C-alpha positions in Angstrom: 26.4 20.7 1.1 24.2 19.3 -1.6 20.4 18.2 -1.3 20.0 17.2 -5.2 19.1 13.5 -3.3 16.5 14.3 -1.1 13.4 12.6 -1.5 10.9 15.5 -2.8 7.7 16.4 -0.5 4.9 17.0 -3.7 1.5 16.9 -3.1 1.3 13.9 -5.7 4.0 12.2 -3.7 3.4 12.1 -0.5 -0.6 11.4 -1.6 2.0 8.4 -4.1 3.3 6.9 -0.2 -0.1 8.1 2.0 -1.5 5.7 -0.8 1.4 3.2 -0.2 1.2 3.3 3.8 -3.0 2.7 3.6 -3.0 -0.1 1.8 0.3 -1.9 3.4 -1.6 -1.2 6.9 -4.9 -2.8 6.0 -2.9 -6.2 4.2 -1.1 -6.6 7.5 -3.8 -6.7 9.5 -5.8 -8.6 7.2 -2.6 -10.8 7.4 -2.7 -11.0 10.9 -6.1 -12.2 10.7 -5.5 -14.9 8.3 -2.4 -16.2 9.8 -5.0 -16.0 13.3 -7.1 -18.3 11.8 -5.5 -21.8 12.3 -6.6 -23.0 9.0 -4.2 -23.2 6.3 -6.0 -21.9 3.1 -3.9 -21.8 -0.2 -2.8 -18.7 -1.5 -5.0 -16.7 1.0 -2.7 -13.7 1.3 -3.2 -12.8 -2.7 -6.3 -13.9 -2.5 -7.0 -11.1 -0.1 -4.8 -9.3 -1.8 -6.7 -9.2 -5.3 -9.8 -8.5 -3.8 -8.4 -5.7 -1.4 -6.4 -3.8 -4.8 -10.6 -4.3 -6.2 -11.8 -2.2 -3.7 -9.2 -0.1 -2.0 -9.9 2.8 -4.5 -13.5 3.2 -3.5 -12.1 2.5 0.1 -9.4 5.7 0.0 -12.0 7.9 -2.1 -14.7 7.9 -0.5 -16.8 10.6 0.9 -15.7 11.5 4.2 -13.1 10.1 4.3 -10.7 13.1 4.4 -9.2 12.9 7.8 -8.2 9.2 7.2 -6.3 10.4 4.0 -5.0 13.2 6.2 -3.8 11.3 8.7 -1.6 8.5 5.8 -0.2 12.1 4.7 1.0 13.4 7.8 2.3 9.4 8.2 3.9 9.7 4.5 5.6 13.3 5.7 6.6 12.1 9.0 8.8 9.3 7.3 10.3 11.3 3.7 11.0 13.8 6.7 13.0 11.4 8.7 14.0 9.6 5.5 15.7 12.8 4.2 17.1 13.7 7.4 19.0 10.4 7.3 20.4 11.3 3.6 21.4 14.4 5.3 23.8 13.0 7.9 25.1 10.5 5.8 25.9 13.1 3.4 
């Protein structure tokens, strides 16, 4: 059985997945908050994404954010492992 199709667990890839998970959770929280307000604002989510994109790197790289970054890296490793397990089971 070959494992050439498994997703790599390199530090750079895990970091990219961790950032994506963190950003997605923040955007989902923002979306939920916007939807809880019963006022319709055209393109509200796009506006929020623009604001968050501009500040996310500062938040991610902030001093003292190591614990949060590590939690998101662990989430990324778990996601990669789950995908690889699924790939192995269908291979």
